[in-house]
DRENTI-89667 format. One record per residue (C-alpha): residue number from 1; z, y, x. Coordinates in steps of 0.2 Angstrom, whole numbers. Each point is the difference from the previous one (the first is absolute). Layout:
[NUM, [Z, Y, X]]
...
***
This chain:
[1, [-926, -1004, -227]]
[2, [10, -14, 9]]
[3, [-7, -14, 3]]
[4, [101, -168, 121]]
[5, [-3, 17, 8]]
[6, [-13, 1, 16]]
[7, [-2, 17, 6]]
[8, [-18, -5, 8]]
[9, [-5, -1, -19]]
[10, [4, 18, -4]]
[11, [-8, 16, 6]]
[12, [12, 14, 1]]
[13, [-7, 17, -3]]
[14, [12, 12, 8]]
[15, [16, 8, -4]]
[16, [3, 10, -15]]
[17, [6, 19, 2]]
[18, [-1, 17, -7]]
[19, [9, 14, 2]]
[20, [17, 2, -10]]
[21, [6, 17, -7]]
[22, [12, -7, -14]]
[23, [3, -17, -9]]
[24, [9, -5, -14]]
[25, [11, -17, -1]]
[26, [-4, -9, -16]]
[27, [12, -13, -7]]
[28, [-3, -11, -17]]
[29, [-18, -1, 1]]
[30, [-5, -18, -7]]
[31, [-6, -11, 13]]
[32, [-16, -9, -5]]
[33, [-5, -14, 13]]
[34, [-15, -11, -3]]
[35, [3, -19, 2]]
[36, [-8, -16, -4]]
[37, [7, -7, -17]]
[38, [7, 17, -5]]
[39, [-6, 14, -13]]
[40, [-14, 8, 9]]
[41, [1, 17, 5]]
[42, [-16, 10, -3]]
[43, [-7, 14, 10]]
[44, [-6, 15, -11]]
[45, [-8, 14, 10]]
[46, [-5, 17, -8]]
[47, [-14, 10, 9]]
[48, [5, 18, -6]]
[49, [0, 18, 4]]
[50, [10, 16, -6]]
[51, [-17, 9, -1]]
[52, [-8, -12, -13]]
[53, [2, 5, -17]]
[54, [-1, -18, -7]]
[55, [14, -6, 11]]
[56, [16, 4, -8]]
[57, [-2, -12, -14]]
[58, [-3, -14, 13]]
[59, [14, 7, 11]]
[60, [12, -3, -16]]
[61, [-6, -16, -2]]
[62, [5, -6, 17]]
[63, [17, 5, -3]]
[64, [1, -9, -16]]
[65, [-7, -16, 8]]
[66, [14, 2, 14]]
[67, [14, 3, -12]]
[68, [-4, -14, -14]]
[69, [-5, -13, 11]]
[70, [10, -7, 15]]
[71, [-13, -12, 6]]
[72, [-12, 15, 4]]
[73, [0, 10, 17]]
[74, [-9, 16, -2]]
[75, [-8, 12, 13]]
[76, [-6, 18, -3]]
[77, [-14, 3, 12]]
[78, [-6, 19, 0]]
[79, [-18, 2, 6]]
[80, [-7, 15, 10]]
[81, [-17, 2, -8]]
[82, [7, 12, -14]]
[83, [6, 12, 12]]
[84, [-12, 12, 1]]
[85, [1, 7, -19]]
[86, [14, 11, -1]]
[87, [15, -11, 5]]
[88, [4, -10, 15]]
[89, [11, -15, -4]]
[90, [13, -1, 12]]
[91, [3, -19, -2]]
[92, [-18, -3, 4]]
[93, [-6, -9, 15]]
[94, [-15, -8, 9]]
[95, [9, -17, -1]]
[96, [-1, 0, -19]]
[97, [-17, 6, 0]]
[98, [-6, -14, 12]]
[99, [8, -13, -9]]
[100, [-7, 4, -17]]
[101, [-18, 1, 9]]
[102, [5, -18, 6]]
[103, [2, -5, -18]]
[104, [-17, 9, -5]]
[105, [-9, -11, 13]]
[106, [9, -14, -3]]
[107, [-1, 0, -18]]
[108, [-19, 5, -2]]
[109, [4, 17, -8]]
[110, [-12, 15, 1]]
[111, [13, 12, 7]]
[112, [17, 6, 1]]
[113, [9, 8, -17]]
[114, [17, 6, -6]]
[115, [11, -6, -7]]
[116, [-5, -19, 5]]
[117, [13, -14, -2]]
[118, [-2, -16, 10]]
[119, [11, -13, -3]]
[120, [3, -15, 13]]
[121, [-17, 6, 9]]
[122, [-9, -10, -13]]
[123, [-2, 11, -16]]
[124, [-3, 18, -1]]
[125, [-2, 11, -15]]
[126, [4, 20, -6]]
[127, [16, 3, 4]]
[128, [5, 6, -17]]
[129, [-5, -16, -9]]
[130, [16, -9, -5]]
[131, [-8, -15, -8]]
[132, [-9, -4, 15]]
[133, [15, 3, 11]]
[134, [9, -13, -10]]
[135, [-13, -14, 0]]
[136, [-3, 2, 19]]
[137, [19, -1, 2]]
[138, [1, -15, -10]]
[139, [-15, -10, 8]]
[140, [7, 6, 19]]
[141, [17, -6, -5]]
[142, [-7, -18, -4]]
[143, [-4, -2, 19]]
[144, [12, -8, 13]]
[145, [2, 12, 13]]
[146, [4, -2, 18]]
[147, [19, 4, 4]]
[148, [4, 16, 8]]
[149, [18, 4, 5]]
[150, [7, 17, 6]]
[151, [18, 0, 7]]
[152, [12, 4, 13]]
[153, [-2, 20, -1]]
[154, [8, 10, 10]]
[155, [1, 19, 6]]
[156, [0, 6, 19]]
[157, [-1, 19, 1]]
[158, [-16, 4, -9]]
[159, [-7, -18, -1]]
[160, [1, -12, -13]]
[161, [-1, -19, 6]]
[162, [-4, -15, -11]]
[163, [-6, -17, 0]]
[164, [-15, -7, -8]]
[165, [-4, -19, -3]]
[166, [-15, -7, -9]]
[167, [-6, -17, -5]]
[168, [-15, -9, 8]]
[169, [-17, 7, -5]]
[170, [-16, -10, -3]]
[171, [-10, 13, 6]]
[172, [2, 16, 13]]
[173, [9, 13, -10]]
[174, [5, 16, 5]]
[175, [20, 6, -1]]
[176, [2, 17, -6]]
[177, [16, 11, -2]]
[178, [1, 14, -11]]
[179, [15, 14, 0]]
[180, [-2, 7, -18]]
[181, [10, 16, -6]]
[182, [9, -6, -16]]
[183, [-3, 17, -9]]
[184, [-9, 15, 2]]
[185, [-1, 16, -14]]
[186, [-10, 15, 3]]
[187, [-5, 15, -9]]
[188, [-19, 3, 4]]
[189, [-6, 18, -1]]
[190, [-19, -2, 3]]
[191, [-14, -11, -3]]
[192, [-3, -13, -15]]
[193, [18, -2, -3]]
[194, [5, 18, 3]]
[195, [16, 4, -10]]
[196, [5, -19, -3]]
[197, [15, -9, 8]]
[198, [-5, -17, 6]]
[199, [13, -15, 4]]
[200, [-6, -14, 11]]
[201, [9, -16, 5]]
[202, [-2, -10, 15]]
[203, [-10, 12, 10]]
[204, [-8, -9, 14]]
[205, [4, 11, 16]]
[206, [-2, -12, 14]]
[207, [-12, -15, -1]]
[208, [-3, -11, 16]]
[209, [-8, -17, 3]]
[210, [13, -7, 11]]
[211, [-7, -18, 4]]
[212, [-14, -11, -3]]
[213, [7, -18, -4]]
[214, [-13, -14, 4]]
[215, [-4, -15, -10]]
[216, [12, -13, -3]]
[217, [14, 11, 8]]
[218, [14, 11, -5]]
[219, [8, 16, 6]]
[220, [19, 4, 5]]
[221, [4, 16, 9]]
[222, [10, 15, 0]]
[223, [-7, 17, -2]]
[224, [6, 17, 0]]
[225, [-7, 17, -9]]
[226, [5, 18, -1]]
[227, [1, 9, -16]]
[228, [-11, 15, -4]]
[229, [8, 16, -7]]
[230, [1, -1, -20]]
[231, [-12, 10, -10]]
[232, [8, 7, -16]]
[233, [11, -16, -2]]
[234, [10, -13, 8]]
[235, [3, -18, 2]]
[236, [-9, -14, 9]]
[237, [-5, -18, -1]]
[238, [-9, -11, 11]]
[239, [-16, -11, -7]]
[240, [-7, -15, 10]]
[241, [-16, -9, -5]]
[242, [-12, -12, 7]]
[243, [-18, 4, -3]]
[244, [-16, -10, 2]]
[245, [-12, 11, 9]]
[246, [-4, 17, -2]]
[247, [2, 4, -20]]
[248, [2, -19, -3]]
[249, [14, -8, -11]]
[250, [17, 3, 3]]
[251, [9, -17, 4]]
[252, [18, 5, 0]]
[253, [10, 15, -3]]
[254, [18, 6, 4]]
[255, [11, 16, -3]]
[256, [17, 5, 7]]
[257, [11, 15, -3]]
[258, [2, 9, 17]]
***
C-alpha cells in the first residue's frame, strides 16, 4: 500500500559538482522562462517511488501534464523510504526525501506519503488526482512570478556553465538548481511493482541550493555543474527556481535544455 545586482546581498553556497561518467546533449527543448507580465510557468513536483504500487498512475499524469501544458515545468522526485521492501529505486535520493519532509512540515501534514504532488510549493494532493492538479495549476498560474532567466550555456570538458539572473525579491529567498534526466524507462524485477515497466519524466538527479537572495535584492551570476551518469534513459534539462524558506511557496521558475 503506497501512500541593480549587489554581491553583498547574495550568499553563495558553493560550487556545484558531481562526477561525470557520461552525458547527453539535448537540443530542441522548449525554454520556459518566468518573467513579469508573461504567462506564468508553474512548478509541479511529484514525490514518487518505483517501489510504490500506487505511483505509476501519478507518473503517467506527470508526463501528461508536461506534454499537454507548455507553462508547466515538472520534476519527478524519487524518495528513499520505500527502498527496503523488495526494490531499491535507483533514482531515489536523500535530497528528494528531505525536500518532501520540508513540505510536510510547512504545510502541516501528518507525514510523508507517495504519490504526492506539490504545485508551486502551495498546493498538495494525491499525485494521481488529475482534477486537483488542474485546479492547482490554474490557481498558481494566476500569480505574478519573479522573473528568472537561464542563459549562456557552454560546455568545457565535463562541465556545463550557464548564467542565472533573477528579478528582485520581496523577502529572503533560496535559489535552487536542479538537473533533471528527461526520461527513464525501467523494468522492475521485484517489489510492489515487480514485473512492470515504468516510465518517468524529468527525474531530479541533482538538486542544490546555490544562493540565498536577500530581501529587496536580485541575483545574477555564473554557475557550473557536472552531469551524473544517466540511468536507463537519456536527455537533460536544468530547472532553476526561487523558493521562500524551506518548503515555502515557489516565487519563480525557469527551465532550459542542456
